[in-house]
N, C-alpha and C positions, 0 to 999 in steps of 0.2 A: 808386647813380648811378639815377634813373626816363627816360625817357622818353615824350615824350604824343606821338601823332599823330592826327589827326580821320580818316586812311585806314586805315594800319595797328594801330590803335590796340594798343604793342607797350610792352613795357616791358625796361630795361635797367636792371643793378642793378652800383654799379662797390664793387669790394670791397675797393678800395684806394686808395692815392695813391702817383701818380709822376712825372716827370717825359714831358711830352710827345715821343717823338721825329722827329726830321721824317722824311716820306715823298719824298725827293728823286724825281721821274722815275714816279711814282705820282699816279695822279687819281682827284683826293680834293678837299674842300671844305676851305680852311681854316679851322678853326675855334682861336680864340685858349684859353687860360684862360679861365674867368670868362663864356665866352661861355652864351645862357640857349638855343641851341636850335640849329639848320641848316633849309636853305629847298634842296628842289629842285627847279629849273627847269624841267629840262631830261633826259630817261631816257637813259641809257647804254644798251648794249650788253650790257652783259654782267651780269648779278645782282652778281655781285662789285664791280665797282666803284658799284652802290647803295648797298649797305653799306659801301663803303668812304668814301662823300661822308659817310656819320654817323659814322664811326670817329673824328672829332676831335673831337665834337662828347661822345660816349656811355664813349669810355673812359676809363681810370681817370689821375687827374692832373687832371681840372678842377676848377675851384676855387666851380664853382659851390655844390659840393658842402658848402661854409660858409655861404653865404649866401644860395644861391635854392635851398632845400626839398630838396640834391637830384635836383631832373627838372629835365629839360630837354628840350624839345620839335623834335619831328622832322615837320616839315609837305613835304612832296611833291603835289606841283601833277598835274591832271589834268580833260580837259577831258572836259563828255560830249559824243558821238558825234562821237567827229571820231579821226584817226588814233593816240591814245594810245590808242585800248584794242586794236587791232594789236600799238602800243608792247608792252605789257602782257602782252599774248599772246604777243608772241616770248620775253619774258625767262622767262614762269610757265615757257615749255617747255623751258626753257633749262636754267632752277634744275630742273625733274622730271630729268632724265639727269642733271644733277652728282647730286645728291642719292641720285638710284639706284646711281650710282658708288660717290659713298664712303660710305654707312650697306650696302650689297653686304647686309639683308634684304628682296627685294621680293622676297613670297611666292608673290604675283599677277602674270599677263603685265602689266597696267597698272602705271603708274609713281602712287605714294603723292608728293604734291605737299604740299608745304613751305612754313612759314610763310619771310617777308621777312627777318626778324630771327631771334632766337635763343630767344625765350618767344611763340610762338604766338601771332602775330599774324594781321592782313588779310593771306594768301597772293595770291600776280599772278592766281589764277580769276576772286576775286572782284574786283581791279580792275576785271577781262577785263568781269563782270558790271555791275558798279555808271558805269562808264564808257558803257557800254551804252545804260543809260539803259530799259531791259529788266532788273523787278527780278524775275522770272520766271527768269532767268539767273542770276540770283545765287543764290534759292532750290535752283537746279538744281543747281549749281557745290554748295552744300552737302549737297544729298544725292547728289548722286555720291562724295565727300569721305566722307560717313559710310559708302555702299553700299563704296565700296572697302577704306575698316578693315576694316567685316564680312567682305569674302570673303577676306582677309588674316588673320582667327582664324578664318576656317572654313579655310581653304589650310593650316594652323599643325594645326589639329585631326587633321586630315585623317592628313596626312604624319607625325606622332604615330602618330596611330593605323593604320595602313599597317606605321609602325616596327612596331607593340609584335604586329602579325600576325604581319609577319614573324619578330621575336625568338622569339614562340612557335611560333613550326614548327623554328626552328635551337633551339630548346632543347629540345620535345620528342624533334628527331631526336637532339641528342647525348645524352639521359639515355638511350635506346632501344642508344647505339653504345656508350656509360659501362656499362651495364649487361650488354651481350655482353661486353666488353671484362675486365670482372668474374669474370663467369662463366668465361669460359675459359679465365685465371688460377687461379681457384681449381679448376676442372681439372689446370693442371700441378702445382700444391700439393700437391693429393692425389695424384697422380704420384709426386709427390717424394718426400713422405714413406711414402705407400706400400710401397718397391720394397725387394722384398728377397735383392738379386744382386748383387755387389758394386760397390764404389761408388769407379771409376777412371778417370783421365783418359789414354782410348787416341786413339794418334796415329793417322795411316792410313799412316805411313811410321816407327810406332816402335812395337807392338804389345806389347813388352816390353822393361818401363827401368823406372828407379826415378823417384819422384818427382822427382829433383833432371834426372837425361837431359831429360825431361818438358817441363819446365820451361826448360833452357835451346832446344829446338827449339823450343818455342812463342815464344822472345826472337829466333830465325834467322829464325822466320816474319813474325815483326812485322819486324825490319832488310829481307828481303827480298820479301816479297809486294806486287806490286802492280797494284791490277784494284778498280774501282768496283763490278766482279761481288762477289756472294758465292759465297764458297770453302768447303767444307766440307775440316776439315782432321782430323776425327777426331769422338769420342764420348762418352760420358758418362752411364748408365746408361739407355744405349741411346738418347739426345738426342742429334742433328746437332752438333759443334759446328764453330764457321766462324766466318771470316778477311774483312774489307772495308776499301779504302782511303779515304784522305776526301781531299778535295784543296783548300786554298785554288781561290777565283772567277780567281786568274789564272794555274790550270793549273798550279801547283807543290805538292807531294805534303806531305800534314800530316802525317797516321800509320793508322799501322791498328785500326780495333778488331778486337774478338773478342766472338763473340753464343756464345748458347745457347738453341738455338729448342726449345721445347716440343710436347708433343705433338699443344696447341693449335695450333702455327702460329704464338701466338706467339715474336716472339724479343726477346732478355734479352740486354742489352748489358754490358758487365765492367766494375762499379765507377762511374763518373759519365761519365766519358770513353769507357770503351771499352776504352784502354792496358790493358797486363797492369803485375801491380804487379811491382816493382823483381827481389823475388825470385825465386830459380828455384823454391824447392816452391814456394811462391805461385803462385804462377803457375801450374805446375800444377794448384792446386786451384782455379783461376778458378772453374770450372761450380757446382762446389759454392757458394762465395762467394754466386757473383751465383744461385741459389736459392733461398738463406737469406733474402734478402729480398725476397719476394714475400705474406710476410702483410703488407709495409708498404706493397708497392705495391696491393697487395689495398685496404688501410682510404683511404691517399689515392683511388684511385676511386670507394671509396663514401662521402665525404667532395667529391667535387665532384656525385655524384650528387645529394647531399642538399643541396649549395648550389646548382646548378639550380632542382631541386623548389621549392627556397626562392624562389626569383624569378617562379617560374609566377604564383602569387595574383594579384600587383601588377603585369603583363604586362595576363590575364585581365581585372584591374580597366579599366585604358584601355583596351584593346580593349570592352569592353562600353559606356564612357561616347557617350552624345549629346549633338550640340552643341545647346543650347538656342538660340538664336541664331537658328534657320531661320525660326520665321515673321515676324521681324523683319526678317530680311534682303528676301522675300518681298511682304514692305507695301512695305516704301523699294521696291523695283523698280519695283513696282507702278504706285508714286506718281511715282517719277522718269518713268518712259512715259508717265502721264496728262499729267505736264508738262511734257515734251517734243511733245507730242500740240496741249496749247494753243500752244508757244513759234511750230513751227511751223504753225498756225493762224493764230496772228499777223502773222507775217510774207508768208504769201500773202492777207491782208486788205491788208496795205502795198503789197504789189506790182500787186492789182486797182487801186488807187486812181488817177485821171485824176488824169494830170500835167495842172499848174498852166500854162500860157503868159503867158508879159509879153511885151506887148504896148509897143514904144516909140515914144515919143511924138513 
């Protein structure tokens, strides 16, 4: 279904046919099935009420679809140079605020104005201009709307460019930090591979022990140690072995994690969670199993570096782009300024006209 309006030039499309439901207690005009249009004689206090008055005519279910070309007329009356212009201005300001809340897409400090209907018809600002009798106001309203759209585009463009700039700085910093981490891991791996001494887990309180006894002591530490501070418990090929407790956010103890500190100062966690293996012999060998994973960790660091490096060209391309509508925006602002000066001069001329005195006979 389509609607025609001499003021709003709006179009509505009916997508289906269904019964008209009653609207008890809601301000609206009653338009029966088969009605060809709706007349709005007065202006409500809310933009939604103005739309609701048209609802019965444009809603799905109007049988004009079968015999009237699927077209209805929506007529809104307004009188030039009356308080109708003030009323439409109030509706316009209210609609601006409502659209800002509903859309949530405002990128500038000015609120974009929408149409009275769902398909880009005449907005309230244009109603105000037409009813004022000064067409310069209408031209200025259209200029303001175009300027507002360009400013929004510019703000979004600048936002994306600034975001790319920050992302570039963050990506370059991440690459530098990841490369440093990879270098330190490589140093630890080289030390581990080149170590010539005895490869045995030595605990501080159990220097001479079998692997079974060492594993049993480690499990005892896992059950009794309670501290978020890292505590040294022994050594392996000259590297410190340590333990640290982890707690739930409620304060309840969760587990102890066991660590191996490399020559670079990096601390490597035992397994995935840091917990010891179940077997005593496997627990005594946890430092060796942890350090054997260094090549895989180094490979992951290199993959991260490659991924970050691949993102840089796209980000740099976004950052280097220039907004192509700056000249158009400047020209429109200048045109709007000249039009505003013209409007101000016309208002001054009206104020300077002598008042007409009527003498009663």
